N, C-alpha and C positions, 0 to 999 in steps of 0.2 A: 357383817361385812363392813369394813372401813372404806370410805369413799374418798378418792383423791380428785381434786380439781387442779389442773395444770394451768399456769400462766406462761405464755410465750409471746414474743414480739417478732420473731423472724422466721427462719426456715423450718424450725421445729424438729431437727434431727434428734435432739435429746428427748423431746416430748415423744416422738415416735418410738425411740428406744425404751422409754419408760412404759408406754402403752403396751408394746409388745411383751415386755417382761411380765406385766401383771395380767395379761389376757388369760393365762392358764392358772392363775392363783385363785384359791377359793375364799380367802379371807380379806383380800384387798382388791379394789378395782378402780380404774380411772373412769370417771363418769362424764367428765366435761373438760374442754379446753377453752380458756378465755384468752382473748388477745386484744390489744389496744391498736392493732394495725390491720385495717381491712384488706390490705394487699399481702399480708404475711403468708408465706408458703405453708405454714403450719395448718392453715385452713384447708388446703388441698390434701394434706396428709390425713387430716381428720375425716374428710369425705371418703378417702380411699380405705381408711381403717374402720369406718362406721362408728366414729366417736362424735358425740354432740359437741358443737363449738359455737361460740358467740363472740361478737365484737362489741367492745364498750368504748366510751370516750372518757375524757378527763373529768367531766362533770359527773358522770355516773360513778366514777371511781373515788373522787375526793370531795365533790360537792354534795351530792345526794347520797342516800344509803342504798342505791339500787344494787351495786355490786355486793356490798356487805350483806344485804338481805338475801340475795341469791346464794351466797356462800353459806350463810347460816342454815339454809334449807338443804343445800346440796353437798356440802363438804365436811369431812372430818379432818382432812389434812389438805394443805395448799402446797404445791410444789412449783417453784420458779425455775423454768428451764429456758434461759435466754430471755428473761423479761427485764425490760430496762427502766421501768418507772420505780420510784421509791414507794414502798407500801405505806399507805396512810396509817397513823397510829390507831384509828378506830378498828381497822382490820387486824392489826398486830394484837391489840388488846382482846379482841374477840377470839383469837386463835393462838393463845400463848403456847410456845414450844410446839406448834403444829404448822408452822410455815417454814419450809426448808428450801434453801437456795444452793446452787453450785457456782463457785467462782473459779475462773481459769488461771489461778495462781495460788501460791502458798501465802495465804493471809497471815499476818497483817500487811505483807508486802503487796504492792500493786492493787490496792483496793480503793474504793471511794467513787464518787461521781465521775462519770466519763471513762472509768476503767473497766472496759468490757471488750470482748472479742480481740481483734487484731491490735487495738490500742494497748492491751496488756502484753501481748506477745512481742510487739515492737519495743516496749519499755524493757521487758526482760532481756531482749537481744541487745539493746543499747547499753544496758548495764553489765553486759558480759557475765550474766549469771551462769553458774555451773549446774544448777538444777532449777526446775520449776515443778508445777504439778497442779493439783486441784484441791480446793477446800470446800467441803460440804458443811454448811452451817445453818443455825437457826436465824430467822430474820427478826430484826428489831426495827426501830424507826429510822435508823441510819444505814447508809449504804455499807454493806460488808463488815458490820461491826458486831453481829450477833455471835453467840457462843459457838465455837467450833465443835462439830460432831466428828469429823474425819478428814484426814489429809492423805494424799498419795503423791509420791514424788517420781520424777523422771530426770535422768541425767541429760545434760546438754553438752554439745561440743561447740567449738569456735566456728565450725562450718555450718551449724544449724541456722537456717534463715527463719524469719518470723513465721513463714508458712510451715516450715518443718516443726517448729515449736508448737504451732497450732495443732498439727496432726498428732504429735505426741500427747498433747493435753486432751484432745478429743478421744484418743484411745483410752485414756484413764477415765474420762467422763462416762463413756459407754460401758466400760467394765464395772465401775464402782457405783455410779449414782443410783440405779434401780435397786441394787443389792442393799445399799446403806439405807435408802428410803424404807425398804421392807423391814430391816432390822429395827429402825427407829419406831415404826408403827407397831411392830410386834414386841417392842421393848426387849430386844435381844442384845446381848453383849456385842459391842463394836470393837474390833481389835485391829 
């Protein structure tokens, strides 16, 4: 059984989607959700879904080895689902090609520090892009620069608002993220 620990900072809709997807799987399970935000709605979702969750602070994450030691005991893979902090190199080094993130744009466009959520969708709209999408990628020490695993696109119209763009991207996230995680873990062909 491969164990997933999810990192989330906010509402946790992607985390809930991933948890639901793997609840019926025999070879992969979500064992824990970690958050850096004690008011994150993902904690309420975890209670409702009966998934263990914990809150950590910056010192636990980057200063001490508290989070790293926990992960070494509890995780085979780490999934970032709306997690906003950069992953420290000591965690990246301990989990090579086993930390996966989803980004709400087609990298390398609209990546980097501060490019998350509506910031991305507003930038896409401001630049009159004809398409956007999602990028699922491995995590390295830099924001949104890890090797790309999978991308999916959606067309945009001039009438699409940033909120419309966000909905189109969320639809892609919900459809593809759990499926691609499973394929990576089971080392299946991704097409």
